[in-house]
N, C-alpha and C positions, 0 to 999 in steps of 0.2 A: 430340773434339774440339774446336775452339779457342771460346772465348765472344766473341768480338767477329768478326762476320762480316767485318773489315778484314782479318781473319787466316789468315782461307782463303783457300786455294791454289787459282784459275782453276781448271787446268789437273782438278781435283780436282773441283768444284765440276759441271763440265760433260763431265764422264766418264761413263761407263754405270753405273747402278747394278747392283748384283748384290747381290744378297740373300744375308745370313748367317746365324749359328748367333744372335744377340743381334737382326741385325733381316730376319727371313723374308717372302718372299713369301705373302702370308695375306690374308687378305679384307678385312682392316682397310687393305692397302696401296693394296689394288686400288681399293675403298671413296673413300679418299685422290684416288685417281688419276679415277675416274670424276666427285668432286667439283670437281674443278678443270678437266677437260677438257673436264665438260659438267655437268650436274643431277643425279646420282649416277644407285643402280642395282640391281635389286633384288636380291634374296639369290642365286635363279639366277642373274643377269646372275655375279655376280662369282663365282659355283662355279667358270661357263665361263672366266672372264676368269684367273685363278688356275692354271688349266693351263697353260701358255705363262709365259712371261718376260718382266717389266714393256716390256724393250725392246721386245720381237716385238706387245706390248701397244700401248704407243706407239705404233712405225708404222703399226703397223692402223686403230687411229683414228684418224691423218695420210691413207691412201689412204683411204679411207673416207670420207673429208670436203672431201675433195679429187674421188673418183669421185664423191660423191654430186651428185645433179642440185638447181638453183636453182628446178626449178621441179615440180609434183606434181600430178597432176588433181584428188583429195581436196582436197588444202588448197587450187589454186585457187579451184576453186567455192564451197569456205567464204569465200576471200579474197573472189570476184564476188558473194556476195549483202553481204560486209559494205563494200564500196567503194557497194554503189549507196544506202545507207543517206546517206553524202557525208558519213559522222560519221567520223576518222582515233582515235576515242576504241571506233571497231567495231573497226577493225581491229585491236587490240589482242591482243581475242580468239582471233584469226586468230593472231598470231603465235603468243601462248601456247600455241595447237592444235598448231604445227607443231617448237613446241620442245617441246611434252610427250611431244607422238608420234614423235620422230626414234629411231629402234631403233640402238642398238650395234654392231650385228651379225645374220647373218640375211637374211632374199627383203628385206624394204623396204630393206634396210641403201642402197641407188639410188637412196632417193627423196631423204632427206636424213642429218644425219649431227647427237650429240647436239655433238661441237666443230665442226661447222659453225657452227651454230647458238649455238655459245656465244663464236665469234668474229664473227659476222656484230652481236651483242649488244656488244659491245669494241669495234668500228668505227662504231656506232651513237651508241652515246657517247666517240669520240674524234672521227671526223667528224660531232659534234652539228647535230641540227635537231628543228626543234621544231615539230608540227602548231597551237603554239599560233600562232604567226607563218603555218605555211605552209598557208595556210586550204582545205586539198585531198588529201583522202584517196588520192586518186589518182595526187599526185606522192609522196606520201614510201612512197605504197608501192612506187614503182617507182623512188627509193631504197633503200628494204631488199632490190630484188631485187638493185641493184648493190654491194651490201656482201659480199651472199651470195656471187654472180661472184668476186669479187676478192679473199673472204675470207681465203684460205692462197696468194692467189697473186702477183704483181708490182704491191710498193704501189708504185710505176711510175704502170703504167695505173689503177689505182683514183685518184691522184690528179688525175691528167690528166680522166678520167671525173664523177671529183666534184666539179671545179673545174668543170664544164660544164653540172651536174645541175642541173637548173627550180628543185626545194623548196631546194637548196644559194642559187643566184643570192639566191634573192626570200630566204632568210633573213638571210643577209649583207648583203644592200641593190644588190647587183651591178644590180639590171635596171637605178639606177640610174646608172650606171655611163659615165657621157658626156667624150670629149676637154678640152670647156669644164670638168667639174666633177667632176675619176676620183675614184670613192666608194671608201676606202684600206681596208672594211673587210676584203671575203679579199686582200687584202694582207699585213695584218695574220697575220691567225689565221693561213692558209698557214704564216706564217713562224715565230710562238708556238708556235705550239696543235697544227698538223699535220704539222710537217714538223721543224722544226729548235731552235725552246726561245728561251727570252729568252738572250743576252746576241753570238747569232750572230748580229745585223742592227741594219740602223740605222735612224733614220728616214724618212733617205734613201732604202733600201733600199726600205722600200714605198710612199712614193713613187711614185719610179721605178717599183714592181714594177705600180702601181695599173696607172698609163698601161698597162699592158700589155693592162689587161684589160678597157679602154676599148672600149664599142659591143658586149660583152656580153649579150644581154636573154633571155629570158624570151617566146615568143609561141604560142598556141595549147596551151601547159602543152609547149612542145620549145624546145632551145636555137637560140637565131639570131645570126647575128654579124652585126653593123651598119656595115658597112664605113666611112660616111660621118659617125657616131658613133665611130670608130675615132683613136688617138692613130699616127699610122705619125710621130711623129719618135724621135730617137737616144735611148737611156737605156740608163744606167748600173745597171746592180744584180750586188751582191754580186763586184763587179771586174770582170764582163763588159758590154763594150761595145756597142751594135747597135741598131735598129732594130726591135727583136724585138714578139711579139705574144705573145697569150696560154698561147699551150701553152711557145713557147720559154722566157714566162719562168719556170713553172712548171717546166720543164729544168733551168733553173738553179740555183733552188730545189732539189732533188733530188738531186743533183748534187753539195751539199754534204756535207764531211766529216762537220758533227754530224747529220745524217739521220740512218746508222744505226745512233746511240748514242743518240738522242731516243727510237726506234721500238722499239731490244732494252730500253731503261730501261721503259717505259711493259708491254711485257709484261711480263716478270722482275716486274713489283707485280702485275699482273692475276693469273699465272700461282701465281707463290709466295709473295709476303709480301707485306702493305701495308705494315711497316714490318719493319728500319729499310730507309732507301735503298741501291741495293742502291752500291757504291764501284765506283773506275773500272774496279775493276782486275778487278770479273766482269761487266762490262758491254760490254768491250772483245772478248774473243774472238769474243760472241756476232756482235756486231758488224762485225766480219771476215768474219763465216760470212755476216750479210746481204751485205754489200757484195759477199762473195764471190758469192755465189746468186743476185747483177742486180736484185738486194733482191724477190726469191719470199720469202714469211712461212715456208714448211713448214717448210723446214730448220730453224729457227729454233726452231717449237713444238715438232718432234719431237726438237731436242739439247733444249729443257725440260724435256718430260716425261717424257723418258728421264732424270734427270739424276742425279745423287747430293745432288747441293743440295736433289732435287725433294723427297727423302725424307729428308730433315733433317730437325734439331727446326727448321733456320732456316724452317723452308715447313710442315709438321705445325702443322697449326691457328692459322697464322701473319696470315690472312684473320676478319675477317666478313664473313657470309654475308650478301648485297645480299639485296633484296628479293624479286625473281625467283626467286635460288637458294635462297631461303627456302620459298617458296610450290612452285616445282615441283619443289625437291626435295625437298622434304616427299609429293609425290602420284609423284614418278619411281619412288622406294623404298619404296614402300609401293604399288606397279602400280596405281595409283588412276589413276580419270576423273571432272571437275567441272566445275560449272555455270565454265566462264571467265571470262565475262563478272563475275560475283560475283569472283573471281580479279583480274583486270583492276582491278576497281574498291578493295579490297583493296589490293595495290597499289601505286594512286596513294593511299591513304590513307597508308600508312609511307616515301614517295618517289620511288617507282620505277614513274612512269608509262610502259608504251616510248610512242616517239614525242611524250612530249614531257620530253625534257632540261632542266634547270629554264634553264640558257643555254648559250652556246657552251664553253664547257671540260666540260657535261656533267658526271655524274656524282660528285664529290668520292672516294666512296669509304672503306673502312676504317672508323672511327672515326666519321665521318660519319652514317654506318648506322646510328645508334644515340641514342638518346638516354630517356627518361623517357617520354614519349610514344609514339615507336618502340615500344620495346619494349611495353607496353600495347598497340598495333596487331597487334603483329605477334603474341602470344601470342593475340590475337582472332581473326584472320585463320585460323592456326591450328586454331583452336576452333570456329568458319565454315564451315571446308573439311573437316573433319572430321564432325560432324553434317549437314550436309546432306542433304539426301533423296535431290540428284541424284551424290554420290560416291561410286564406287562402287569397289572393289577389290581389279585380275584379275578387275571381276564382282560379286564377290560381296562377303560385308560383311565388316568387320574381320575381325571375332574368324574369322570362317571362312582366311582368310590367313595370319592368326597359326596356328591348328592344322595348317594348310600347311606351316608352317615349324619346325616343331614345340616349336611355346610348350604348354607345358603345363602351365604356374604362372604367377604374378606375378613369380618372379629369375626363370625366363628366360624372358619378358616383356622385364625392363627388361633382360638380357644381347642378344638378340635386336634392341631399341630402339636401342643405345651400340652395337652396329656397324656396324647399318644405319646410323644418321642422323647421329653424331655426329663429330667428328675426334679431339675431347679421348678422353680415357679416362674416366670416371667417377671419382671417389673413393668412396670409403668413405662418409661422411659423406651423400654427394649420394645415393648407391645407396641406403643402409637408407630416407633422410625418404622417397626413391619410393616401395621398397617395404611401407614402410607405411603409404603414401596407397594405393599399391594391392589392397592387403590389407584395409583397411575399406571401402570403396569396395561399396557395392551396388547390383543391377536389372541391364538389360541387360550382354550382356558386350563388345558390342561398341562402346557409350555407354562401359562402364568405362575401357576401352583407353582410347576417346577424350578421357577425362578424363584421365587419365595420362599420355597422349604433350603435351597441352594443360601437364600440368602440369610436365614436362616442357621449355617454353621457358622458365619462370624457372629454368634452370640455366645459371650464363655458356657453359657447352661447346656447349648448343643453337646458340651465334648465332655461331662459329664453319665456317670452313668450309675 
């Protein structure tokens, strides 16, 4: 294995991972896949997954996500209740409920999927729109459904729809885009942040594209085209000239060669590693696959999740858990249910309030999640979740769950938590300190276990995905 990512052979990187004696397909690798493709898995789920090959599991995850419905009666009923309050912060509890209860497999898999929710969260950060400015929970809910509907599908179709999405139009001031005074905000962001990246367009391209979007409005929470405010004149955008409207302007952006590389670069960072940035030779094969797949996302995601690079030292433990991954991941791995309003509030305090990205760039991610304040907040959130009276573990206590998984001693407890929750093995020093803490702690067994898990948050490995 090369020490420098620039020296990796792209053909090997994106080839299907083959388990070996040195790196067998086991619960630890399956847990890695579930953390990245979703938000973690229980011991029982991991046992079922390792009965198939890594490639078969990755294929099943993608297929289930594509087949999953974007609507669900139980979740929609909860959403209706949350929408009735008119507050998008309450809507966060609905989405967290959907994320937490999306099954990897089984009879309920058709209702949603962890991978589908993971990618909906990815696109929420990519096409970032905040309810702090869009003061309408229904619009934010509709946009969330839009992102879920296209999460593994046609990127071009998603971009066309998001361009006309009322929440996006309001967030980037497109509702004030008139032929006499074109507003350049959306034209700039669709090229810089959504599709192409810096250096692949000019200021003139932004100005001309903005003219295409003139007359796009929101009326009664719906998109409306006002032909009287549309600039019908000739425009030149990225080398193409014509009397383009908004949809045609988006099409011109979508056909640029820079687009597949830009999207693939973000997908690699999201699924594989925060650092270092993937070199061009690793990006190019997946960019070609994306273009050959007519900008469909699913083939690229499946290739990443089944790849040799994904299971290499360049990926294992090379991401920092986002707050949502931290909170939901803890509950999912322990088969937990909790007060999701409490969870939503806690996520807000440590930097990731869903429906409220910090700006149009979304969340920076990676090391930006971690500082002295958020580390303390993360530990407090874990403690609050574990000790809250509403939190249950498979409908039982934490002690009962642990016994069900063969935990009969402090050493076995640490071994179980290590495999289930951590992306990187505990070193001997950390293990000894945790064991000493576990042996010295007295009182109710479930609360002792909760204290041990909260103490685990002081170990750096706990914050790696």
